[in-house]
HTML snippet that shows the backbone in 3Dmol.js (N, CA, C, O; Angstrom):
<script src="https://3Dmol.org/build/3Dmol-min.js"></script>
<div id="view" style="width:600px;height:400px;position:relative"></div>
<script>
const pdb = `
ATOM      1  N   MET A   1     238.071  -6.870 173.608  1.00  0.00           N
ATOM      2  CA  MET A   1     238.042  -5.394 173.524  1.00  0.00           C
ATOM      3  C   MET A   1     237.171  -5.516 172.449  1.00  0.00           C
ATOM      4  O   MET A   1     237.106  -6.545 171.776  1.00  0.00           O
ATOM      5  N   ALA A   2     236.519  -4.560 172.255  1.00  0.00           N
ATOM      6  CA  ALA A   2     235.458  -4.273 170.942  1.00  0.00           C
ATOM      7  C   ALA A   2     236.106  -3.981 169.995  1.00  0.00           C
ATOM      8  O   ALA A   2     237.087  -3.241 170.079  1.00  0.00           O
ATOM      9  N   GLN A   3     235.668  -4.531 168.843  1.00  0.00           N
ATOM     10  CA  GLN A   3     236.536  -4.104 167.385  1.00  0.00           C
ATOM     11  C   GLN A   3     235.437  -3.231 166.872  1.00  0.00           C
ATOM     12  O   GLN A   3     234.255  -3.418 167.159  1.00  0.00           O
ATOM     13  N   LYS A   4     235.899  -2.208 166.052  1.00  0.00           N
ATOM     14  CA  LYS A   4     235.478  -1.319 165.085  1.00  0.00           C
ATOM     15  C   LYS A   4     235.018  -2.138 163.912  1.00  0.00           C
ATOM     16  O   LYS A   4     235.784  -2.967 163.420  1.00  0.00           O
ATOM     17  N   LYS A   5     233.728  -1.937 163.406  1.00  0.00           N
ATOM     18  CA  LYS A   5     233.111  -2.457 162.271  1.00  0.00           C
ATOM     19  C   LYS A   5     233.540  -1.463 161.001  1.00  0.00           C
ATOM     20  O   LYS A   5     233.375  -0.275 161.280  1.00  0.00           O
ATOM     21  N   SER A   6     234.019  -1.694 159.761  1.00  0.00           N
ATOM     22  CA  SER A   6     234.468  -0.871 159.186  1.00  0.00           C
ATOM     23  C   SER A   6     233.893  -1.460 157.618  1.00  0.00           C
ATOM     24  O   SER A   6     234.002  -2.613 157.200  1.00  0.00           O
ATOM     25  N   LYS A   7     233.475  -0.689 157.159  1.00  0.00           N
ATOM     26  CA  LYS A   7     232.950  -1.038 155.504  1.00  0.00           C
ATOM     27  C   LYS A   7     234.252  -0.916 154.620  1.00  0.00           C
ATOM     28  O   LYS A   7     235.144  -0.068 154.653  1.00  0.00           O
ATOM     29  N   PRO A   8     234.084  -2.025 153.819  1.00  0.00           N
ATOM     30  CA  PRO A   8     235.274  -1.779 152.833  1.00  0.00           C
ATOM     31  C   PRO A   8     234.868  -0.747 152.090  1.00  0.00           C
ATOM     32  O   PRO A   8     233.694  -0.533 151.787  1.00  0.00           O
ATOM     33  N   ARG A   9     236.053   0.089 151.695  1.00  0.00           N
ATOM     34  CA  ARG A   9     235.943   1.101 150.995  1.00  0.00           C
ATOM     35  C   ARG A   9     235.951   0.544 149.395  1.00  0.00           C
ATOM     36  O   ARG A   9     236.645  -0.388 148.987  1.00  0.00           O
ATOM     37  N   GLU A  10     234.983   1.368 148.574  1.00  0.00           N
ATOM     38  CA  GLU A  10     235.068   1.359 147.089  1.00  0.00           C
ATOM     39  C   GLU A  10     235.993   1.945 146.606  1.00  0.00           C
ATOM     40  O   GLU A  10     236.246   3.083 147.001  1.00  0.00           O
ATOM     41  N   ARG A  11     236.623   1.446 145.792  1.00  0.00           N
ATOM     42  CA  ARG A  11     237.359   2.254 144.808  1.00  0.00           C
ATOM     43  C   ARG A  11     236.951   3.482 144.289  1.00  0.00           C
ATOM     44  O   ARG A  11     235.770   3.448 143.942  1.00  0.00           O
ATOM     45  N   GLN A  12     237.449   4.454 144.127  1.00  0.00           N
ATOM     46  CA  GLN A  12     236.627   5.656 143.453  1.00  0.00           C
ATOM     47  C   GLN A  12     237.422   6.121 142.122  1.00  0.00           C
ATOM     48  O   GLN A  12     237.414   7.272 141.684  1.00  0.00           O
ATOM     49  N   ILE A  13     238.108   5.020 141.556  1.00  0.00           N
ATOM     50  CA  ILE A  13     238.660   5.345 140.371  1.00  0.00           C
ATOM     51  C   ILE A  13     237.435   5.559 139.400  1.00  0.00           C
ATOM     52  O   ILE A  13     236.602   4.662 139.525  1.00  0.00           O
ATOM     53  N   GLY A  14     237.150   6.407 138.574  1.00  0.00           N
ATOM     54  CA  GLY A  14     236.627   6.587 137.590  1.00  0.00           C
ATOM     55  C   GLY A  14     235.078   6.946 137.997  1.00  0.00           C
ATOM     56  O   GLY A  14     234.282   7.326 137.139  1.00  0.00           O
ATOM     57  N   LYS A  15     234.766   6.815 139.182  1.00  0.00           N
ATOM     58  CA  LYS A  15     233.576   7.248 139.725  1.00  0.00           C
ATOM     59  C   LYS A  15     233.302   8.439 140.434  1.00  0.00           C
ATOM     60  O   LYS A  15     232.364   8.597 141.214  1.00  0.00           O
ATOM     61  N   LYS A  16     234.268   9.373 140.091  1.00  0.00           N
ATOM     62  CA  LYS A  16     234.213  10.830 140.755  1.00  0.00           C
ATOM     63  C   LYS A  16     233.243  11.563 139.896  1.00  0.00           C
ATOM     64  O   LYS A  16     233.348  11.268 138.706  1.00  0.00           O
ATOM     65  N   GLN A  17     232.457  12.318 140.143  1.00  0.00           N
ATOM     66  CA  GLN A  17     231.466  13.331 139.596  1.00  0.00           C
ATOM     67  C   GLN A  17     232.447  14.448 139.153  1.00  0.00           C
ATOM     68  O   GLN A  17     233.310  14.878 139.920  1.00  0.00           O
ATOM     69  N   PRO A  18     232.268  14.942 137.774  1.00  0.00           N
ATOM     70  CA  PRO A  18     232.886  16.267 137.776  1.00  0.00           C
ATOM     71  C   PRO A  18     232.164  17.382 138.166  1.00  0.00           C
ATOM     72  O   PRO A  18     230.940  17.508 138.123  1.00  0.00           O
ATOM     73  N   GLU A  19     233.247  18.441 138.672  1.00  0.00           N
ATOM     74  CA  GLU A  19     232.483  19.748 139.448  1.00  0.00           C
ATOM     75  C   GLU A  19     231.593  20.448 138.478  1.00  0.00           C
ATOM     76  O   GLU A  19     231.956  20.795 137.354  1.00  0.00           O
ATOM     77  N   LYS A  20     230.535  20.613 138.926  1.00  0.00           N
ATOM     78  CA  LYS A  20     229.604  21.674 138.124  1.00  0.00           C
ATOM     79  C   LYS A  20     230.336  23.082 138.108  1.00  0.00           C
ATOM     80  O   LYS A  20     230.767  23.641 139.116  1.00  0.00           O
ATOM     81  N   LYS A  21     230.408  23.556 136.859  1.00  0.00           N
ATOM     82  CA  LYS A  21     231.015  25.121 136.562  1.00  0.00           C
ATOM     83  C   LYS A  21     229.866  26.072 136.926  1.00  0.00           C
ATOM     84  O   LYS A  21     228.969  26.072 136.082  1.00  0.00           O
ATOM     85  N   HIS A  22     229.666  26.921 138.029  1.00  0.00           N
ATOM     86  CA  HIS A  22     229.039  27.912 138.178  1.00  0.00           C
ATOM     87  C   HIS A  22     228.925  29.005 137.352  1.00  0.00           C
ATOM     88  O   HIS A  22     230.064  29.429 137.155  1.00  0.00           O
ATOM     89  N   LEU A  23     228.066  29.703 136.743  1.00  0.00           N
ATOM     90  CA  LEU A  23     228.084  30.832 135.793  1.00  0.00           C
ATOM     91  C   LEU A  23     228.659  31.725 136.680  1.00  0.00           C
ATOM     92  O   LEU A  23     229.797  32.108 136.410  1.00  0.00           O
ATOM     93  N   ILE A  24     228.017  32.216 137.869  1.00  0.00           N
ATOM     94  CA  ILE A  24     228.730  33.144 138.841  1.00  0.00           C
ATOM     95  C   ILE A  24     229.236  32.335 140.288  1.00  0.00           C
ATOM     96  O   ILE A  24     228.639  31.483 140.945  1.00  0.00           O
ATOM     97  N   ASN A  25     230.434  32.895 140.474  1.00  0.00           N
ATOM     98  CA  ASN A  25     231.146  32.514 141.821  1.00  0.00           C
ATOM     99  C   ASN A  25     230.200  32.411 142.740  1.00  0.00           C
ATOM    100  O   ASN A  25     229.815  33.494 143.182  1.00  0.00           O
ATOM    101  N   PRO A  26     229.536  31.154 143.313  1.00  0.00           N
ATOM    102  CA  PRO A  26     228.891  31.360 144.503  1.00  0.00           C
ATOM    103  C   PRO A  26     229.125  32.531 145.762  1.00  0.00           C
ATOM    104  O   PRO A  26     228.341  33.120 146.506  1.00  0.00           O
ATOM    105  N   LYS A  27     230.505  32.544 145.608  1.00  0.00           N
ATOM    106  CA  LYS A  27     230.816  33.785 146.821  1.00  0.00           C
ATOM    107  C   LYS A  27     230.332  35.013 146.396  1.00  0.00           C
ATOM    108  O   LYS A  27     230.006  35.710 147.358  1.00  0.00           O
ATOM    109  N   TYR A  28     230.140  35.608 145.181  1.00  0.00           N
ATOM    110  CA  TYR A  28     229.646  36.674 144.796  1.00  0.00           C
ATOM    111  C   TYR A  28     228.277  36.631 144.172  1.00  0.00           C
ATOM    112  O   TYR A  28     227.993  37.523 143.373  1.00  0.00           O
ATOM    113  N   LYS A  29     227.476  35.777 144.423  1.00  0.00           N
ATOM    114  CA  LYS A  29     226.101  35.330 143.920  1.00  0.00           C
ATOM    115  C   LYS A  29     225.213  36.589 144.693  1.00  0.00           C
ATOM    116  O   LYS A  29     224.385  37.198 144.015  1.00  0.00           O
ATOM    117  N   ASN A  30     225.378  36.879 145.849  1.00  0.00           N
ATOM    118  CA  ASN A  30     224.330  37.787 146.437  1.00  0.00           C
ATOM    119  C   ASN A  30     224.524  39.035 145.983  1.00  0.00           C
ATOM    120  O   ASN A  30     223.622  39.726 145.511  1.00  0.00           O
ATOM    121  N   THR A  31     225.913  39.451 146.124  1.00  0.00           N
ATOM    122  CA  THR A  31     226.175  40.882 145.597  1.00  0.00           C
ATOM    123  C   THR A  31     226.064  40.998 144.084  1.00  0.00           C
ATOM    124  O   THR A  31     226.003  42.109 143.557  1.00  0.00           O
ATOM    125  N   PHE A  32     226.038  39.987 143.447  1.00  0.00           N
ATOM    126  CA  PHE A  32     225.603  40.339 141.864  1.00  0.00           C
ATOM    127  C   PHE A  32     223.967  40.529 141.870  1.00  0.00           C
ATOM    128  O   PHE A  32     223.433  41.355 141.130  1.00  0.00           O
ATOM    129  N   TRP A  33     223.211  39.680 142.783  1.00  0.00           N
ATOM    130  CA  TRP A  33     221.559  39.914 142.333  1.00  0.00           C
ATOM    131  C   TRP A  33     221.481  40.847 143.209  1.00  0.00           C
ATOM    132  O   TRP A  33     220.279  41.112 143.198  1.00  0.00           O
ATOM    133  N   THR A  34     222.090  41.686 144.147  1.00  0.00           N
ATOM    134  CA  THR A  34     221.783  42.959 144.981  1.00  0.00           C
ATOM    135  C   THR A  34     222.179  43.872 143.955  1.00  0.00           C
ATOM    136  O   THR A  34     221.472  44.878 144.004  1.00  0.00           O
ATOM    137  N   ILE A  35     223.076  43.914 143.002  1.00  0.00           N
ATOM    138  CA  ILE A  35     223.269  45.195 142.103  1.00  0.00           C
ATOM    139  C   ILE A  35     222.402  44.814 140.986  1.00  0.00           C
ATOM    140  O   ILE A  35     222.044  45.775 140.305  1.00  0.00           O
ATOM    141  N   VAL A  36     221.971  43.675 140.619  1.00  0.00           N
ATOM    142  CA  VAL A  36     220.861  43.688 139.392  1.00  0.00           C
ATOM    143  C   VAL A  36     219.754  44.148 140.007  1.00  0.00           C
ATOM    144  O   VAL A  36     219.211  44.916 139.213  1.00  0.00           O
ATOM    145  N   VAL A  37     218.890  44.052 141.405  1.00  0.00           N
ATOM    146  CA  VAL A  37     217.746  44.663 141.917  1.00  0.00           C
ATOM    147  C   VAL A  37     218.091  46.169 141.794  1.00  0.00           C
ATOM    148  O   VAL A  37     217.252  46.759 141.114  1.00  0.00           O
ATOM    149  N   LEU A  38     219.046  46.923 142.239  1.00  0.00           N
ATOM    150  CA  LEU A  38     219.174  48.037 142.391  1.00  0.00           C
ATOM    151  C   LEU A  38     219.226  48.929 141.151  1.00  0.00           C
ATOM    152  O   LEU A  38     218.676  50.021 141.006  1.00  0.00           O
ATOM    153  N   LEU A  39     220.103  48.159 140.157  1.00  0.00           N
ATOM    154  CA  LEU A  39     219.989  48.790 138.544  1.00  0.00           C
ATOM    155  C   LEU A  39     218.448  48.570 138.062  1.00  0.00           C
ATOM    156  O   LEU A  39     217.953  49.422 137.324  1.00  0.00           O
ATOM    157  N   ILE A  40     217.712  47.485 138.451  1.00  0.00           N
ATOM    158  CA  ILE A  40     216.242  47.894 137.652  1.00  0.00           C
ATOM    159  C   ILE A  40     215.469  48.968 138.420  1.00  0.00           C
ATOM    160  O   ILE A  40     214.658  49.693 137.844  1.00  0.00           O
ATOM    161  N   LEU A  41     215.747  49.067 139.812  1.00  0.00           N
ATOM    162  CA  LEU A  41     215.096  50.056 140.397  1.00  0.00           C
ATOM    163  C   LEU A  41     215.492  51.380 140.079  1.00  0.00           C
ATOM    164  O   LEU A  41     214.606  52.234 140.034  1.00  0.00           O
ATOM    165  N   LEU A  42     217.025  51.797 139.780  1.00  0.00           N
ATOM    166  CA  LEU A  42     217.204  52.701 139.597  1.00  0.00           C
ATOM    167  C   LEU A  42     216.699  53.187 137.722  1.00  0.00           C
ATOM    168  O   LEU A  42     216.562  54.322 137.266  1.00  0.00           O
ATOM    169  N   ILE A  43     216.574  52.193 137.194  1.00  0.00           N
ATOM    170  CA  ILE A  43     215.854  52.304 135.905  1.00  0.00           C
ATOM    171  C   ILE A  43     214.502  52.832 135.828  1.00  0.00           C
ATOM    172  O   ILE A  43     214.072  53.701 135.069  1.00  0.00           O
ATOM    173  N   PHE A  44     213.924  52.200 136.694  1.00  0.00           N
ATOM    174  CA  PHE A  44     212.517  52.621 136.914  1.00  0.00           C
ATOM    175  C   PHE A  44     212.414  54.166 137.709  1.00  0.00           C
ATOM    176  O   PHE A  44     211.589  55.068 137.565  1.00  0.00           O
ATOM    177  N   PHE A  45     213.299  54.086 138.366  1.00  0.00           N
ATOM    178  CA  PHE A  45     213.261  55.378 138.896  1.00  0.00           C
ATOM    179  C   PHE A  45     213.302  56.608 137.893  1.00  0.00           C
ATOM    180  O   PHE A  45     212.499  57.540 137.848  1.00  0.00           O
ATOM    181  N   ILE A  46     214.389  56.405 137.119  1.00  0.00           N
ATOM    182  CA  ILE A  46     214.742  57.441 136.187  1.00  0.00           C
ATOM    183  C   ILE A  46     213.574  57.455 135.174  1.00  0.00           C
ATOM    184  O   ILE A  46     213.169  58.537 134.749  1.00  0.00           O
ATOM    185  N   ILE A  47     212.913  56.064 134.697  1.00  0.00           N
ATOM    186  CA  ILE A  47     211.855  56.764 133.558  1.00  0.00           C
ATOM    187  C   ILE A  47     210.800  57.186 134.221  1.00  0.00           C
ATOM    188  O   ILE A  47     209.948  57.876 133.662  1.00  0.00           O
ATOM    189  N   ASN A  48     210.712  56.820 135.532  1.00  0.00           N
ATOM    190  CA  ASN A  48     209.271  57.483 135.982  1.00  0.00           C
ATOM    191  C   ASN A  48     209.568  59.322 136.479  1.00  0.00           C
ATOM    192  O   ASN A  48     208.658  60.118 136.711  1.00  0.00           O
ATOM    193  N   ASN A  49     210.753  59.573 136.527  1.00  0.00           N
ATOM    194  CA  ASN A  49     210.919  60.979 136.733  1.00  0.00           C
ATOM    195  C   ASN A  49     211.508  62.048 135.459  1.00  0.00           C
ATOM    196  O   ASN A  49     211.899  63.214 135.405  1.00  0.00           O
ATOM    197  N   THR A  50     211.319  60.916 134.501  1.00  0.00           N
ATOM    198  CA  THR A  50     211.709  61.774 133.290  1.00  0.00           C
ATOM    199  C   THR A  50     210.620  62.066 132.148  1.00  0.00           C
ATOM    200  O   THR A  50     210.714  62.802 131.167  1.00  0.00           O
ATOM    201  N   ARG A  51     209.396  61.134 132.649  1.00  0.00           N
ATOM    202  CA  ARG A  51     208.433  61.451 131.834  1.00  0.00           C
ATOM    203  C   ARG A  51     207.473  62.988 132.001  1.00  0.00           C
ATOM    204  O   ARG A  51     207.310  63.638 133.033  1.00  0.00           O
ATOM    205  N   SER A  52     206.994  63.243 130.773  1.00  0.00           N
ATOM    206  CA  SER A  52     206.511  64.708 130.920  1.00  0.00           C
ATOM    207  C   SER A  52     204.976  64.570 131.566  1.00  0.00           C
ATOM    208  O   SER A  52     204.258  63.607 131.296  1.00  0.00           O
ATOM    209  N   VAL A  53     204.664  65.389 132.238  1.00  0.00           N
ATOM    210  CA  VAL A  53     203.649  65.418 132.885  1.00  0.00           C
ATOM    211  C   VAL A  53     202.131  65.680 131.917  1.00  0.00           C
ATOM    212  O   VAL A  53     202.046  66.815 131.448  1.00  0.00           O
ATOM    213  N   PRO A  54     201.235  64.944 131.676  1.00  0.00           N
ATOM    214  CA  PRO A  54     200.136  65.573 130.867  1.00  0.00           C
ATOM    215  C   PRO A  54     199.673  66.860 131.256  1.00  0.00           C
ATOM    216  O   PRO A  54     199.477  67.091 132.450  1.00  0.00           O
ATOM    217  N   ALA A  55     199.429  67.930 130.178  1.00  0.00           N
ATOM    218  CA  ALA A  55     198.537  69.162 130.512  1.00  0.00           C
ATOM    219  C   ALA A  55     197.411  68.731 131.268  1.00  0.00           C
ATOM    220  O   ALA A  55     196.840  67.654 131.100  1.00  0.00           O
ATOM    221  N   GLN A  56     197.033  69.813 132.313  1.00  0.00           N
ATOM    222  CA  GLN A  56     195.842  69.557 132.915  1.00  0.00           C
ATOM    223  C   GLN A  56     194.492  69.951 131.583  1.00  0.00           C
ATOM    224  O   GLN A  56     194.549  70.848 130.742  1.00  0.00           O
ATOM    225  N   GLY A  57     193.525  69.077 131.766  1.00  0.00           N
ATOM    226  CA  GLY A  57     192.538  69.505 130.860  1.00  0.00           C
ATOM    227  C   GLY A  57     191.715  70.532 131.483  1.00  0.00           C
ATOM    228  O   GLY A  57     191.967  70.972 132.605  1.00  0.00           O
ATOM    229  N   PRO A  58     190.605  70.972 130.678  1.00  0.00           N
ATOM    230  CA  PRO A  58     189.702  71.931 131.364  1.00  0.00           C
ATOM    231  C   PRO A  58     188.551  71.042 131.995  1.00  0.00           C
ATOM    232  O   PRO A  58     188.285  69.849 131.851  1.00  0.00           O
ATOM    233  N   TYR A  59     187.874  72.205 132.862  1.00  0.00           N
ATOM    234  CA  TYR A  59     186.912  71.709 133.914  1.00  0.00           C
ATOM    235  C   TYR A  59     185.706  71.155 133.168  1.00  0.00           C
ATOM    236  O   TYR A  59     185.568  71.202 131.946  1.00  0.00           O
ATOM    237  N   PRO A  60     184.969  70.701 133.914  1.00  0.00           N
ATOM    238  CA  PRO A  60     183.670  70.060 133.097  1.00  0.00           C
ATOM    239  C   PRO A  60     182.827  71.085 132.822  1.00  0.00           C
ATOM    240  O   PRO A  60     182.960  72.017 133.615  1.00  0.00           O
ATOM    241  N   PRO A  61     181.919  71.265 131.892  1.00  0.00           N
ATOM    242  CA  PRO A  61     180.999  72.470 131.424  1.00  0.00           C
ATOM    243  C   PRO A  61     180.046  73.082 132.824  1.00  0.00           C
ATOM    244  O   PRO A  61     179.768  74.273 132.965  1.00  0.00           O
ATOM    245  N   SER A  62     179.670  72.069 133.708  1.00  0.00           N
ATOM    246  CA  SER A  62     178.986  72.469 134.820  1.00  0.00           C
ATOM    247  C   SER A  62     179.569  72.996 135.717  1.00  0.00           C
ATOM    248  O   SER A  62     178.878  73.649 136.499  1.00  0.00           O
ATOM    249  N   TYR A  63     180.876  72.929 135.926  1.00  0.00           N
ATOM    250  CA  TYR A  63     181.933  73.331 137.031  1.00  0.00           C
ATOM    251  C   TYR A  63     181.671  74.853 137.170  1.00  0.00           C
ATOM    252  O   TYR A  63     181.738  75.609 136.200  1.00  0.00           O
ATOM    253  N   ASN A  64     181.390  75.234 138.343  1.00  0.00           N
ATOM    254  CA  ASN A  64     181.375  76.748 138.714  1.00  0.00           C
ATOM    255  C   ASN A  64     182.562  76.761 139.992  1.00  0.00           C
ATOM    256  O   ASN A  64     182.295  76.075 140.978  1.00  0.00           O
ATOM    257  N   PRO A  65     183.506  77.322 139.981  1.00  0.00           N
ATOM    258  CA  PRO A  65     184.545  77.464 140.730  1.00  0.00           C
ATOM    259  C   PRO A  65     183.930  78.213 142.139  1.00  0.00           C
ATOM    260  O   PRO A  65     184.370  77.834 143.224  1.00  0.00           O
ATOM    261  N   GLU A  66     183.057  79.122 142.091  1.00  0.00           N
ATOM    262  CA  GLU A  66     182.519  79.917 143.154  1.00  0.00           C
ATOM    263  C   GLU A  66     181.575  79.299 144.088  1.00  0.00           C
ATOM    264  O   GLU A  66     181.426  79.701 145.241  1.00  0.00           O
ATOM    265  N   THR A  67     180.758  78.030 143.420  1.00  0.00           N
ATOM    266  CA  THR A  67     180.009  77.295 144.359  1.00  0.00           C
ATOM    267  C   THR A  67     180.487  75.879 144.651  1.00  0.00           C
ATOM    268  O   THR A  67     179.845  75.121 145.378  1.00  0.00           O
ATOM    269  N   ALA A  68     181.720  75.521 144.021  1.00  0.00           N
ATOM    270  CA  ALA A  68     182.547  74.491 144.489  1.00  0.00           C
ATOM    271  C   ALA A  68     182.727  74.088 146.092  1.00  0.00           C
ATOM    272  O   ALA A  68     183.102  75.007 146.820  1.00  0.00           O
ATOM    273  N   LYS A  69     182.557  73.154 146.531  1.00  0.00           N
ATOM    274  CA  LYS A  69     182.766  73.004 147.806  1.00  0.00           C
ATOM    275  C   LYS A  69     184.462  73.204 148.058  1.00  0.00           C
ATOM    276  O   LYS A  69     185.269  72.761 147.240  1.00  0.00           O
ATOM    277  N   GLN A  70     184.810  73.806 149.087  1.00  0.00           N
ATOM    278  CA  GLN A  70     186.071  74.264 149.491  1.00  0.00           C
ATOM    279  C   GLN A  70     186.608  72.939 150.473  1.00  0.00           C
ATOM    280  O   GLN A  70     185.715  72.292 151.019  1.00  0.00           O
ATOM    281  N   PRO A  71     187.849  72.578 150.680  1.00  0.00           N
ATOM    282  CA  PRO A  71     188.076  71.668 151.551  1.00  0.00           C
ATOM    283  C   PRO A  71     188.233  72.377 152.696  1.00  0.00           C
ATOM    284  O   PRO A  71     188.781  73.476 152.775  1.00  0.00           O
ATOM    285  N   ASP A  72     187.592  71.543 153.886  1.00  0.00           N
ATOM    286  CA  ASP A  72     187.732  71.887 155.385  1.00  0.00           C
ATOM    287  C   ASP A  72     189.314  72.094 155.872  1.00  0.00           C
ATOM    288  O   ASP A  72     190.098  71.157 155.724  1.00  0.00           O
ATOM    289  N   THR A  73     189.691  73.173 156.375  1.00  0.00           N
ATOM    290  CA  THR A  73     190.950  73.369 157.106  1.00  0.00           C
ATOM    291  C   THR A  73     190.943  73.419 158.653  1.00  0.00           C
ATOM    292  O   THR A  73     191.900  73.431 159.428  1.00  0.00           O
ATOM    293  N   ALA A  74     189.317  73.453 158.951  1.00  0.00           N
ATOM    294  CA  ALA A  74     189.630  73.373 160.496  1.00  0.00           C
ATOM    295  C   ALA A  74     189.603  71.992 161.103  1.00  0.00           C
ATOM    296  O   ALA A  74     188.740  71.149 160.862  1.00  0.00           O
ATOM    297  N   ILE A  75     190.496  71.862 161.807  1.00  0.00           N
ATOM    298  CA  ILE A  75     190.844  70.816 162.641  1.00  0.00           C
ATOM    299  C   ILE A  75     190.080  70.518 163.922  1.00  0.00           C
ATOM    300  O   ILE A  75     190.006  71.375 164.801  1.00  0.00           O
ATOM    301  N   ASP A  76     189.552  69.409 164.040  1.00  0.00           N
ATOM    302  CA  ASP A  76     188.788  69.375 165.472  1.00  0.00           C
ATOM    303  C   ASP A  76     189.858  69.803 166.674  1.00  0.00           C
ATOM    304  O   ASP A  76     191.008  69.370 166.757  1.00  0.00           O
ATOM    305  N   PRO A  77     189.263  70.700 167.540  1.00  0.00           N
ATOM    306  CA  PRO A  77     190.300  71.126 168.734  1.00  0.00           C
ATOM    307  C   PRO A  77     190.750  69.730 169.582  1.00  0.00           C
ATOM    308  O   PRO A  77     191.805  69.764 170.217  1.00  0.00           O
ATOM    309  N   ARG A  78     189.952  68.546 169.576  1.00  0.00           N
ATOM    310  CA  ARG A  78     190.312  67.527 170.137  1.00  0.00           C
ATOM    311  C   ARG A  78     191.622  66.806 169.797  1.00  0.00           C
ATOM    312  O   ARG A  78     192.387  66.183 170.533  1.00  0.00           O
ATOM    313  N   LEU A  79     191.672  67.051 168.521  1.00  0.00           N
ATOM    314  CA  LEU A  79     192.620  66.603 167.497  1.00  0.00           C
ATOM    315  C   LEU A  79     194.058  67.392 167.488  1.00  0.00           C
ATOM    316  O   LEU A  79     195.123  66.903 167.113  1.00  0.00           O
ATOM    317  N   GLN A  80     193.836  68.833 168.026  1.00  0.00           N
ATOM    318  CA  GLN A  80     195.320  69.786 167.719  1.00  0.00           C
ATOM    319  C   GLN A  80     195.993  69.410 168.706  1.00  0.00           C
ATOM    320  O   GLN A  80     195.523  68.834 169.687  1.00  0.00           O
ATOM    321  N   MET A  81     197.271  69.732 168.515  1.00  0.00           N
ATOM    322  CA  MET A  81     198.316  70.030 169.365  1.00  0.00           C
ATOM    323  C   MET A  81     198.712  70.964 169.754  1.00  0.00           C
ATOM    324  O   MET A  81     198.774  71.953 169.024  1.00  0.00           O
ATOM    325  N   ASP A  82     199.123  70.994 171.036  1.00  0.00           N
ATOM    326  CA  ASP A  82     199.567  72.584 171.483  1.00  0.00           C
ATOM    327  C   ASP A  82     200.865  72.560 171.061  1.00  0.00           C
ATOM    328  O   ASP A  82     201.630  71.679 171.455  1.00  0.00           O
ATOM    329  N   THR A  83     201.348  73.773 169.997  1.00  0.00           N
ATOM    330  CA  THR A  83     202.620  74.007 169.498  1.00  0.00           C
ATOM    331  C   THR A  83     203.382  75.139 170.193  1.00  0.00           C
ATOM    332  O   THR A  83     204.582  75.365 170.035  1.00  0.00           O
ATOM    333  N   HIS A  84     202.557  75.812 170.968  1.00  0.00           N
ATOM    334  CA  HIS A  84     203.485  76.803 171.675  1.00  0.00           C
ATOM    335  C   HIS A  84     204.020  76.798 172.714  1.00  0.00           C
ATOM    336  O   HIS A  84     203.440  76.560 173.774  1.00  0.00           O
ATOM    337  N   THR A  85     205.244  77.066 172.596  1.00  0.00           N
ATOM    338  CA  THR A  85     206.624  76.478 173.769  1.00  0.00           C
ATOM    339  C   THR A  85     206.533  77.931 174.764  1.00  0.00           C
ATOM    340  O   THR A  85     206.256  79.077 174.411  1.00  0.00           O
ATOM    341  N   LYS A  86     206.808  77.505 175.855  1.00  0.00           N
ATOM    342  CA  LYS A  86     206.681  78.562 177.191  1.00  0.00           C
ATOM    343  C   LYS A  86     208.211  78.483 177.360  1.00  0.00           C
ATOM    344  O   LYS A  86     208.976  77.520 177.415  1.00  0.00           O
ATOM    345  N   ASN A  87     208.413  79.885 177.426  1.00  0.00           N
ATOM    346  CA  ASN A  87     209.958  79.866 178.064  1.00  0.00           C
ATOM    347  C   ASN A  87     209.524  79.847 179.615  1.00  0.00           C
ATOM    348  O   ASN A  87     208.494  80.288 180.124  1.00  0.00           O
ATOM    349  N   ASN A  88     210.437  79.311 180.109  1.00  0.00           N
ATOM    350  CA  ASN A  88     210.379  79.431 181.750  1.00  0.00           C
ATOM    351  C   ASN A  88     211.599  79.794 182.038  1.00  0.00           C
ATOM    352  O   ASN A  88     212.488  78.943 182.064  1.00  0.00           O
ATOM    353  N   LYS A  89     211.888  81.265 182.337  1.00  0.00           N
ATOM    354  CA  LYS A  89     213.209  81.709 182.794  1.00  0.00           C
ATOM    355  C   LYS A  89     212.966  82.259 184.204  1.00  0.00           C
ATOM    356  O   LYS A  89     213.903  82.714 184.860  1.00  0.00           O
TER     357      LYS A  89
END
`;
const viewer = $3Dmol.createViewer("view");
viewer.addModel(pdb, "pdb");
viewer.setStyle({}, {cartoon: {color: "spectrum"}});
viewer.zoomTo();
viewer.render();
</script>
């Protein structure tokens, strides 16, 4: 019969490493970081939306609104969608 070879076990008296204490329980680590990120985003959102918008300055001295080019509102017919619905009754 084949015999199992077994290592002689060393005695662990005094050789046990002390368990490392975690600052945050590993079970709740992901939840903690999620909350931290959401709080930072909330702070940036509040700061961004509570600032006052600077007053609009005057136009340049050579600006004439009558001669200024107006934006084109016409859309190329090839790009337009047919939005009219037909009632088939």
